[in-house]
KOLTOR-21908 format. One line per field, with one value per residue: x, y, z of N, C-alpha, C, O in turn; residue in three letters; residue number from 1. Coordinates in Angstrom, 3 decimals. Each point is the difference from the previous one (the first is absolute). Layout:
n_X X, ... $
n_Y Y, ... $
n_Z Z, ... $
ca_X X, ... $
ca_Y Y, ... $
ca_Z Z, ... $
c_X X, ... $
c_Y Y, ... $
c_Z Z, ... $
o_X X, ... $
o_Y Y, ... $
o_Z Z, ... $
residuo ALA, ... $
num NUM, ... $
This chain:
n_X 0.849, -1.323, 2.132, -0.742, 0.295, -0.232, -1.113, 1.203, -1.968, 1.448, -1.960, -0.056, 0.619, 1.478, 1.131, 0.581, -1.526, -0.362, 1.472, -0.275, -1.572, 0.505, 1.327, -1.034, -1.057, 1.263, 0.612, -1.590, -0.304, 1.457, -0.967, -0.891, 1.026, -1.173, -0.412, 0.519, -1.833, 0.808, 2.035, 1.016, -0.771, 1.051, 0.034, -1.996, -0.412, 0.680, -1.129, -1.877, 0.260, 0.320, -1.779, -1.408, 0.932, -0.926, -1.613, 0.224, 0.353, -1.684, 0.277, -1.713, 0.932, -1.637, 0.610, 0.683, -1.391, 2.027, -0.555, -2.041, -0.401, -0.926, 1.405, 0.806, 1.042, -2.004, 0.918, 0.332, -2.137, 1.025, -1.870, 0.833, 0.595, 2.257, -0.046, -0.094, -2.233, -0.341, -0.052, -2.086, -1.464, -0.148, -1.010, -2.224, -0.048, 0.405, 1.424, -0.752, 0.931, -0.770, 1.466, -1.706, 1.875, -0.664, -1.229, -1.528, -0.321, 1.445, -0.476, -1.560, 0.844, 0.798, -1.393, -0.889, 1.283, 0.015, -1.711, 0.312, 1.383, -1.553, -0.465, 1.258, 1.125, -0.640, 1.712, -1.436, 1.582, 0.264, -1.967, -0.096, 0.245, -1.079, 1.708, -1.163, 0.751, -1.842, -0.997, 1.904, -1.895, 0.583, 1.500, 1.102, -0.500, 1.618, -1.262, 1.917, 0.124, -0.146, 1.993, 0.582, -0.723, 0.989, 1.840, -0.169, -0.322, 1.984, 0.281, 1.774, -1.917, -0.638, -0.120, 0.609, 2.232, -0.142 $
n_Y -1.177, 0.922, 0.586, -0.012, 1.442, 0.091, 1.003, 0.426, 0.962, 1.581, 0.697, 0.742, -0.760, -0.962, 1.899, 1.071, 1.239, 2.073, 1.591, 0.976, 1.598, 2.048, 1.327, 1.167, 1.864, 1.831, 1.251, 1.411, 1.965, 1.597, 0.879, 1.506, 1.877, -1.347, 1.386, 0.349, 0.569, 1.958, -0.221, 0.723, 1.751, 1.558, 0.016, 0.662, 2.197, 1.116, -0.278, 1.194, 2.137, 0.360, -0.031, 1.728, 1.506, -0.899, 1.454, 1.746, -1.159, 1.054, -0.560, 0.472, 0.879, -0.423, 2.164, 0.652, 1.601, 0.976, -0.598, 0.814, -0.414, -1.728, -0.828, 1.766, 0.752, 0.783, -1.400, 0.521, -0.131, 0.657, -0.795, 1.774, 1.880, -0.105, 1.013, 1.551, -0.123, 1.519, 1.780, 0.006, 1.092, 2.243, 0.825, 0.214, 1.855, 1.190, 0.009, 1.659, 0.924, 0.665, 0.614, 0.772, 0.479, 2.135, -1.661, 1.631, 0.936, 1.625, 2.044, 1.023, 1.044, 2.087, 1.761, 0.845, 1.461, 2.121, 1.276, 0.837, 1.756, -0.267, 2.103, -0.934, 0.991, 0.364, 0.729, 0.898, 0.542, -1.983, -1.053, 1.577, -2.043, 1.820, -0.904, -0.906, -2.102, -0.231, -1.426, -0.315, 0.769, -1.539, -0.483, 1.844, -1.412, 0.611, 1.015, -0.821, -2.252, 1.059, 0.849, 1.928, 1.920, 0.718, 1.215, 2.086, 1.689, 0.406, 1.261, -1.299, -0.944, 0.589, -1.911, 1.045, 0.011, -1.936 $
n_Z 0.000, -1.544, -0.356, 2.133, -1.694, 2.238, -1.670, 1.861, -0.381, 0.660, 0.882, 2.116, -2.019, 1.407, -0.355, 1.872, 1.090, -0.761, 0.591, 2.014, 0.202, -0.755, 1.245, 1.606, -0.654, -0.283, 1.752, 0.730, -1.039, 0.588, 1.822, -1.386, 0.686, 1.345, -1.716, 2.172, -1.158, 0.744, -0.929, 1.871, 1.207, -1.218, 2.253, 0.783, -0.006, 1.825, 1.911, 0.292, 0.616, 2.210, 1.356, 0.174, 1.407, 1.845, -0.639, 1.408, 1.900, -1.086, 2.172, -1.371, 1.845, -1.463, 0.256, -2.018, -0.810, 0.255, -2.099, 0.318, 2.149, -1.067, 1.531, -1.114, 1.838, 0.585, 1.506, 2.164, -0.693, 1.884, -0.930, 1.106, -1.084, -0.200, -1.987, 1.621, 0.042, -1.624, 1.396, 0.821, -1.270, 0.136, 1.817, 0.122, -1.234, 1.851, -1.751, -1.307, 1.840, -1.998, 1.579, -1.229, 1.146, -0.249, 0.876, -0.061, -2.010, -0.570, 0.796, -1.257, -1.794, 0.323, 0.258, -1.869, -1.114, 0.710, -0.691, -2.052, -0.171, -1.573, 0.617, -1.604, 1.674, -2.120, 1.247, -1.478, 1.492, 1.039, -0.227, 1.605, 0.835, 0.793, 1.178, 1.688, -0.272, -1.257, 1.438, -1.175, -0.925, 1.524, -1.599, 0.640, -1.669, 1.419, -1.548, -0.854, 0.034, -1.967, -0.571, 1.012, -0.909, -1.884, 0.312, 0.799, -1.440, -0.939, 1.834, -0.475, -0.706, 2.036, 1.194, 1.882, -0.225, 1.062 $
ca_X -0.849, 0.788, 0.072, -0.817, 0.489, -0.790, 0.757, -0.921, 0.550, -0.978, -0.525, 0.744, 1.335, 1.122, 0.657, 0.863, -0.875, -0.457, 1.135, 0.237, -1.092, 0.164, 1.134, -0.419, -0.870, 0.841, 0.805, -0.897, -0.419, 1.160, 0.091, -1.216, -0.875, -1.268, -0.073, -1.333, 0.027, -1.324, -0.489, -0.337, 1.057, 1.157, 0.840, -0.713, 0.151, 1.420, 0.379, -0.699, 0.722, 1.257, -0.295, -0.452, 1.131, 0.754, -0.977, -0.382, -1.409, -0.312, -1.410, -0.440, -1.168, -0.586, -0.916, -1.345, -0.876, 0.237, 1.395, 0.247, 1.134, 1.150, 1.195, -0.065, 1.063, -0.361, -0.351, -1.380, -0.516, -1.020, -0.867, -0.461, -1.037, 0.262, 0.765, 1.346, 0.024, 0.657, 1.399, 0.146, 0.145, 1.345, 0.978, -0.195, 0.304, 1.435, 1.058, 0.820, -0.552, 0.999, -0.583, 0.784, -0.525, -0.923, -1.247, -0.835, -0.454, 1.154, 0.215, -0.991, 0.479, 1.094, -0.596, -0.664, 1.032, 0.640, -0.991, -0.026, 1.080, 0.823, 0.408, 1.021, -0.355, 1.218, -0.315, 0.995, -0.435, -1.339, -0.282, 0.645, -0.748, 0.801, -0.780, -0.022, 1.381, 0.699, 0.676, -0.712, -0.741, 0.464, -0.992, -0.028, 1.358, 0.293, 0.997, 0.349, -0.094, -0.978, 0.626, -0.068, -1.403, -0.411, 0.745, -0.673, -1.376, -0.037, 0.814, -0.746, -0.573, -0.511, -1.098, -1.221, -0.045, 0.023 $
ca_Y 1.177, 1.225, 0.914, 1.207, 1.082, 1.229, 1.246, 1.000, 1.342, 1.074, 0.509, 1.229, -0.381, 0.790, -0.528, -1.107, -1.155, -0.450, -0.683, -1.252, -0.935, -0.449, -0.939, -1.207, -0.723, -0.643, -1.067, -1.102, -0.641, -0.754, -1.235, -0.783, 0.221, 0.675, 1.185, 0.448, 1.372, 0.601, 0.228, 1.392, 0.927, 0.094, -1.191, -1.127, 0.122, -0.148, -1.413, -0.668, 0.343, -0.742, -1.413, -0.105, 0.258, -1.252, -1.033, -0.779, -0.023, 0.894, -0.016, 1.156, -0.229, 1.334, 0.210, 0.367, -0.974, 0.051, -0.065, 1.201, 0.816, -0.882, 0.223, -0.698, -0.996, -1.214, -1.203, -0.271, 0.882, -0.564, 1.053, -0.501, 0.827, -0.105, 1.130, -0.319, -1.375, -0.832, -0.166, -1.343, -0.925, 0.208, -0.556, -1.442, -0.718, 0.134, -0.751, 1.070, 1.331, 1.052, 1.316, 1.062, 1.271, -0.129, 0.747, -0.686, -1.255, -0.897, -0.420, -1.035, -1.240, -0.463, -0.543, -1.266, -1.005, -0.363, -0.786, -1.322, -0.655, -0.982, 0.550, 1.040, 1.356, 0.688, 1.409, 0.855, 1.391, 0.054, -0.060, -0.779, 0.289, 0.064, -0.068, 1.235, 0.350, 0.347, -1.168, -0.560, -1.234, -0.928, -0.666, 0.583, 0.015, 1.253, -0.144, 1.242, -0.094, -0.948, -1.321, -0.597, -0.294, -1.179, -1.145, -0.439, -0.411, -1.256, -1.018, -1.228, -0.132, -1.331, -0.564, 0.815, 0.932, -0.754 $
ca_Z 0.000, -0.115, 1.131, -0.127, 0.855, -0.032, 0.081, 0.537, 0.124, -0.106, -1.275, -0.296, 0.438, -0.491, -1.199, 0.442, 0.227, -1.311, -0.637, 0.729, -0.288, -1.379, -0.047, 0.726, -0.924, -1.016, 0.601, 0.356, -1.251, -0.504, 0.791, -0.188, 1.149, -0.247, 0.844, 0.399, 0.495, 0.080, -1.352, -0.275, -0.405, 0.881, 0.105, -0.626, -1.452, -0.344, 0.058, -1.104, -1.220, 0.018, -0.277, -1.385, -0.893, -0.088, -0.358, 1.174, 0.398, 1.115, 0.346, 0.775, 0.854, 0.072, 1.119, -0.440, -0.656, -1.437, -0.449, -0.810, 0.439, 0.226, -0.807, -1.293, -0.097, 0.725, -0.751, 0.404, 1.042, 0.880, 0.515, 1.303, 0.609, 1.432, 0.496, 0.486, 0.527, -1.008, 0.396, 0.575, -1.127, -0.538, 0.931, 0.208, -1.236, -0.253, 0.677, 0.584, -0.231, -0.164, 0.227, -0.631, 0.471, 1.122, 0.124, 0.984, -0.584, -0.010, 1.387, 0.322, -0.606, 0.862, 1.219, -0.330, -0.275, 1.269, 0.764, -0.629, 0.717, -0.702, -1.283, 0.135, -0.399, -0.398, -0.230, -0.643, 0.083, 0.569, 1.425, 1.045, 1.222, 1.222, 1.235, 0.793, 0.333, -1.228, -0.573, -1.143, 0.214, -1.035, -0.827, -1.332, -0.546, -0.698, -1.052, -0.685, -1.454, -0.527, -0.085, 1.338, 0.290, -0.772, 0.524, 1.230, -0.297, -0.762, 0.673, 0.308, 1.343, 0.340, -0.765, 0.042, -1.131, -1.256 $
c_X 0.895, -0.061, -0.851, 0.495, -0.909, 0.924, -0.992, 0.687, -1.060, -0.427, 0.817, 1.402, 1.046, 0.534, 0.892, -0.822, -0.466, 1.107, 0.284, -1.069, 0.116, 1.096, -0.338, -0.915, 0.791, 0.726, -0.862, -0.457, 1.129, 0.152, -1.245, -0.978, -1.290, -0.107, -1.468, 0.145, -1.425, -0.583, -0.360, 1.186, 1.178, 0.866, -0.649, 0.165, 1.441, 0.436, -0.658, 0.711, 1.328, -0.194, -0.354, 1.168, 0.872, -0.916, -0.357, -1.495, -0.181, -1.518, -0.311, -1.268, -0.598, -1.017, -1.447, -0.752, 0.166, 1.497, 0.414, 1.239, 1.260, 1.161, -0.100, 1.045, -0.297, -0.273, -1.454, -0.370, -1.069, -0.768, -0.628, -1.211, 0.102, 0.722, 1.383, 0.088, 0.644, 1.473, 0.256, 0.185, 1.407, 1.037, -0.144, 0.277, 1.497, 0.863, 0.999, -0.666, 1.156, -0.724, 0.942, -0.608, -0.991, -1.201, -0.835, -0.521, 1.111, 0.281, -1.009, 0.427, 1.162, -0.576, -0.691, 1.012, 0.677, -0.957, -0.107, 1.122, 0.921, 0.514, 1.084, -0.521, 1.305, -0.373, 1.177, -0.550, -1.345, -0.013, 1.003, -0.599, 0.966, -0.923, 0.115, 1.406, 0.826, 0.766, -0.848, -0.671, 0.409, -1.158, -0.164, 1.443, 0.201, 1.094, 0.206, -0.249, -1.118, 0.566, -0.037, -1.432, -0.440, 0.729, -0.674, -1.402, -0.068, 0.871, -0.834, -0.471, -0.525, -1.203, -1.261, -0.123, -0.065, -1.331 $
c_Y 1.242, 0.817, 1.228, 1.032, 1.204, 1.195, 1.097, 1.355, 1.039, 0.335, 1.206, -0.182, 0.956, -0.609, -1.191, -1.264, -0.584, -0.785, -1.341, -1.038, -0.558, -1.068, -1.298, -0.838, -0.730, -1.214, -1.196, -0.749, -0.845, -1.339, -0.871, 0.103, 0.676, 1.153, 0.358, 1.426, 0.527, 0.395, 1.421, 0.809, -0.063, -1.243, -1.176, 0.023, -0.232, -1.459, -0.770, 0.273, -0.749, -1.470, -0.173, 0.195, -1.239, -1.187, -0.930, 0.082, 0.895, 0.086, 1.234, -0.314, 1.369, 0.129, 0.224, -1.118, -0.012, -0.114, 1.287, 0.790, -0.825, 0.370, -0.779, -1.105, -1.297, -1.146, -0.353, 0.932, -0.735, 1.167, -0.517, 0.732, -0.032, 1.212, -0.447, -1.389, -0.953, -0.217, -1.373, -1.040, 0.094, -0.683, -1.518, -0.827, -0.099, -0.984, 0.949, 1.320, 0.990, 1.341, 1.045, 1.328, -0.216, 0.912, -0.752, -1.321, -1.044, -0.510, -1.076, -1.342, -0.588, -0.663, -1.338, -1.118, -0.446, -0.800, -1.408, -0.859, -0.910, 0.501, 1.062, 1.347, 0.754, 1.431, 0.711, 1.423, 0.176, -0.109, -0.833, 0.500, 0.033, -0.075, 1.320, 0.460, 0.362, -1.140, -0.571, -1.315, -0.964, -0.545, 0.571, 0.089, 1.283, -0.240, 1.345, -0.041, -0.960, -1.424, -0.720, -0.404, -1.286, -1.246, -0.548, -0.537, -1.351, -1.092, -1.229, -0.010, -1.409, -0.404, 0.858, 0.899, -0.731, -0.581 $
c_Z 0.000, 1.284, -0.307, 0.995, -0.175, 0.142, 0.343, 0.077, -0.286, -1.422, -0.450, 0.557, -0.559, -1.294, 0.363, 0.251, -1.324, -0.717, 0.666, -0.328, -1.413, -0.088, 0.730, -0.890, -1.069, 0.568, 0.406, -1.246, -0.577, 0.707, -0.148, 1.152, -0.473, 0.993, 0.233, 0.509, 0.050, -1.341, -0.362, -0.471, 0.965, -0.033, -0.719, -1.512, -0.412, 0.047, -1.129, -1.325, -0.092, -0.334, -1.476, -0.978, -0.196, -0.286, 1.154, 0.252, 1.218, 0.150, 0.848, 0.756, 0.313, 1.138, -0.415, -0.700, -1.523, -0.299, -0.709, 0.403, 0.271, -0.922, -1.311, -0.141, 0.743, -0.965, 0.269, 1.145, 0.793, 0.604, 1.291, 0.566, 1.528, 0.575, 0.449, 0.632, -1.003, 0.339, 0.610, -1.101, -0.580, 0.880, 0.134, -1.247, -0.268, 0.787, 0.644, -0.363, -0.080, 0.091, -0.594, 0.415, 1.129, -0.103, 1.036, -0.534, -0.018, 1.411, 0.401, -0.587, 0.795, 1.250, -0.259, -0.245, 1.291, 0.884, -0.560, 0.566, -0.778, -1.339, 0.232, -0.496, -0.224, -0.357, -0.648, -0.010, 0.652, 1.510, 0.778, 1.293, 1.182, 1.206, 0.762, 0.391, -1.231, -0.637, -1.129, 0.379, -1.125, -0.838, -1.391, -0.463, -0.798, -1.035, -0.693, -1.499, -0.417, -0.068, 1.348, 0.344, -0.686, 0.490, 1.263, -0.283, -0.697, 0.604, 0.306, 1.451, 0.178, -0.827, -0.027, -1.214, -1.338, -0.347 $
o_X 0.986, -1.028, 0.006, 0.060, -0.255, 0.895, -0.960, 1.210, -1.107, 0.739, 0.350, 0.266, -0.275, -0.322, 0.077, 0.392, -0.015, -0.255, 0.244, 0.313, -0.193, -0.189, 0.357, 0.135, -0.280, -0.001, 0.405, -0.040, -0.239, 0.519, -0.075, -0.882, 0.044, 0.152, -0.820, 0.926, -0.948, -1.198, -0.627, 0.839, -0.026, 0.333, 0.683, 0.263, 0.260, 0.714, 0.625, 0.160, 0.383, 0.766, 0.527, 0.033, 0.784, 0.387, -0.247, -0.756, 0.712, -0.726, 0.686, -0.951, 0.538, -0.692, -0.910, 0.342, -0.880, 0.847, 1.145, 0.696, 0.944, -0.204, -0.425, -0.074, 0.840, -0.539, -0.736, 0.853, -0.908, 0.581, -0.647, -0.777, -1.010, 0.316, 0.595, 1.100, 0.419, 0.623, 1.091, 0.776, 0.630, 0.898, 1.003, 0.135, 0.410, -0.322, 0.759, -0.702, 0.823, -0.977, 1.181, -1.131, -0.084, 0.099, 0.393, -0.058, -0.238, 0.337, 0.332, -0.230, 0.091, 0.422, 0.146, -0.203, 0.264, 0.428, -0.191, -0.205, 1.124, 0.429, -0.164, -0.737, 0.820, -0.961, 1.143, -0.961, -0.673, 0.911, 0.440, -0.355, 0.894, -1.166, 0.596, 0.209, 1.200, 0.777, -1.224, 0.625, -0.113, -1.157, -0.589, 0.812, -0.689, 1.039, -0.814, -0.160, -0.377, -0.720, -0.289, -0.230, -0.642, -0.589, -0.189, -0.408, -0.973, 0.218, -1.175, 0.710, 0.097, -0.428, -0.808, -1.111, 0.042, -0.136 $
o_Y 0.055, 0.048, 0.499, -0.266, 0.440, 0.005, 0.240, 0.079, -0.328, -0.190, 0.128, 0.284, 0.823, -1.136, -0.978, -1.091, -1.219, -1.064, -0.997, -1.169, -1.197, -1.047, -1.080, -1.223, -1.162, -1.073, -1.147, -1.231, -1.095, -0.954, -1.070, -0.847, 0.910, -0.195, -0.021, 0.303, -0.711, 0.264, 0.237, -0.491, -0.764, -0.507, -0.784, -1.038, -0.622, -0.456, -0.878, -0.904, -0.469, -0.573, -0.888, -0.630, -0.072, -1.154, -1.189, 0.572, -0.133, 0.295, 0.269, -0.540, 0.746, -0.961, -0.222, -1.178, -0.460, 0.234, 0.122, 0.520, 0.494, 0.538, -1.155, -0.803, -0.899, 0.200, -0.385, 0.430, -0.602, 0.843, -1.047, -0.596, 0.036, 0.006, -0.906, -0.500, -1.099, -0.926, -0.553, -0.940, -1.015, -0.668, -0.713, -1.220, -0.607, -0.391, -0.405, 0.097, 0.081, 0.242, 0.050, 0.311, -1.088, 1.141, -1.078, -0.982, -1.180, -1.169, -0.914, -1.040, -1.217, -1.092, -0.936, -1.135, -1.189, -0.929, -0.959, -1.174, -0.243, -0.797, 0.870, 0.070, 0.128, 0.229, -0.139, 0.306, 1.007, 0.448, -1.062, 1.172, -0.840, 0.391, 0.956, 1.179, 0.253, 0.209, -0.081, -0.884, 0.345, 0.013, -0.644, 0.702, 0.225, -0.579, 0.915, 1.048, -0.886, -0.968, -1.195, -1.068, -0.852, -1.080, -1.210, -1.013, -0.735, -1.037, 0.117, 0.437, -0.835, 0.732, -0.151, 0.361, 0.643, -0.661 $
o_Z 0.735, 0.675, -1.126, 1.200, -1.121, 0.845, -0.733, 0.212, -0.426, -0.966, -1.173, 1.167, -0.874, -0.344, -0.743, -0.414, -0.171, -0.565, -0.679, -0.227, -0.210, -0.620, -0.472, -0.047, -0.296, -0.602, -0.182, -0.008, -0.510, -0.579, 0.603, 0.142, -0.827, 1.206, -0.917, 0.752, -0.331, -0.103, -1.032, -0.755, 0.965, -1.071, -0.659, -0.607, -1.030, -0.893, -0.596, -0.820, -1.072, -0.776, -0.669, -1.056, -0.947, 0.184, -0.199, -0.786, 0.995, -0.949, 0.986, -0.564, 0.818, 0.336, 0.799, 0.096, -0.727, 0.862, -0.436, -0.872, 0.617, -1.088, 0.003, -0.930, 0.019, -1.089, -0.908, 0.777, -0.572, 0.682, -0.003, 0.746, 0.702, 1.190, -0.583, 0.234, 0.364, -0.520, -0.145, 0.167, -0.296, -0.511, -0.005, 0.089, -0.990, 1.122, 0.880, -1.006, 0.911, -0.708, 0.346, -0.375, 0.569, -0.452, 0.444, 0.740, 0.261, 0.188, 0.754, 0.617, 0.167, 0.381, 0.785, 0.429, 0.181, 0.685, 0.748, 0.307, 0.439, -0.834, 0.855, -0.984, 0.909, -0.734, 0.435, -0.706, -0.224, 0.697, -0.440, 0.117, 0.102, -0.067, -0.496, 0.286, 0.103, -0.932, 0.099, 0.586, -1.176, 0.420, -0.868, 0.602, -0.995, 0.319, 0.125, -0.626, 0.767, 0.243, 0.064, 0.566, 0.614, 0.047, 0.125, 0.569, 0.168, -0.626, 0.348, 0.905, -0.899, -0.892, -0.916, -0.387, -1.049, -1.030 $
residuo MET, ALA, LEU, GLN, VAL, SER, VAL, CYS, GLY, PRO, ARG, TYR, CYS, THR, ASP, ARG, ASP, ARG, ASP, ASN, ALA, PHE, ARG, ILE, GLY, GLN, LEU, LEU, ALA, ASP, ARG, GLY, VAL, ILE, VAL, ILE, CYS, GLY, GLY, GLY, ILE, GLY, VAL, MET, ALA, ALA, VAL, ALA, GLU, GLY, VAL, ARG, SER, ARG, ASN, GLY, ILE, VAL, ILE, GLY, VAL, ARG, PRO, GLY, ASN, THR, ARG, GLU, ASP, ALA, SER, PRO, ASP, LEU, THR, ALA, THR, ILE, VAL, THR, ASN, MET, GLY, GLU, ALA, ARG, ASN, ALA, ILE, ILE, VAL, TRP, SER, ALA, ASP, ALA, VAL, VAL, VAL, VAL, GLY, GLY, SER, TRP, GLY, THR, LEU, SER, GLU, VAL, ALA, LEU, ALA, LYS, ARG, ARG, GLY, ASP, VAL, PRO, VAL, ILE, SER, ILE, GLY, GLY, TRP, TRP, ILE, VAL, ASP, ALA, ASP, GLY, LYS, GLU, VAL, PRO, GLY, ILE, GLU, GLN, VAL, GLU, THR, PRO, GLU, GLU, ALA, VAL, GLU, LEU, ALA, SER, ALA, PRO, ARG, GLY, PRO, ALA, SER, GLN $
num 1, 2, 3, 4, 5, 6, 7, 8, 9, 10, 11, 12, 13, 14, 15, 16, 17, 18, 19, 20, 21, 22, 23, 24, 25, 26, 27, 28, 29, 30, 31, 32, 33, 34, 35, 36, 37, 38, 39, 40, 41, 42, 43, 44, 45, 46, 47, 48, 49, 50, 51, 52, 53, 54, 55, 56, 57, 58, 59, 60, 61, 62, 63, 64, 65, 66, 67, 68, 69, 70, 71, 72, 73, 74, 75, 76, 77, 78, 79, 80, 81, 82, 83, 84, 85, 86, 87, 88, 89, 90, 91, 92, 93, 94, 95, 96, 97, 98, 99, 100, 101, 102, 103, 104, 105, 106, 107, 108, 109, 110, 111, 112, 113, 114, 115, 116, 117, 118, 119, 120, 121, 122, 123, 124, 125, 126, 127, 128, 129, 130, 131, 132, 133, 134, 135, 136, 137, 138, 139, 140, 141, 142, 143, 144, 145, 146, 147, 148, 149, 150, 151, 152, 153, 154, 155, 156, 157, 158, 159, 160, 161, 162 $
């Protein structure tokens, strides 16, 4: 069964986030990974474009009741009519979650992935959490490059991911 990696990030992202997401999409497609994203603008559109540029597969999970506003680079679109609750579908469908940049919606995906407990969460230019003493809460792998993100996201794991 093909590895599935969700790539999450803000609708309104920086140029750096957009570039990182595009490159992550390319690298995941090169490895034959199926990419799942929210299917909209910003990081979602950039990762979809990166995947499509390498003839990979990218699935968009939309919050509304139509495919009309979905990224044109998606291979397939899942319409949920669930609003932001669709984030649970994005996270639960993944063998790993890559977070590019940060927004409140992206933070909800990080939280859902961490509550799930059995999926790696990799962040590039995005969320990291500290406790009341200012110490980093473990569990989110921080990386500097798209290559590092993809390496961690596609690393072999136990039987649960197969």
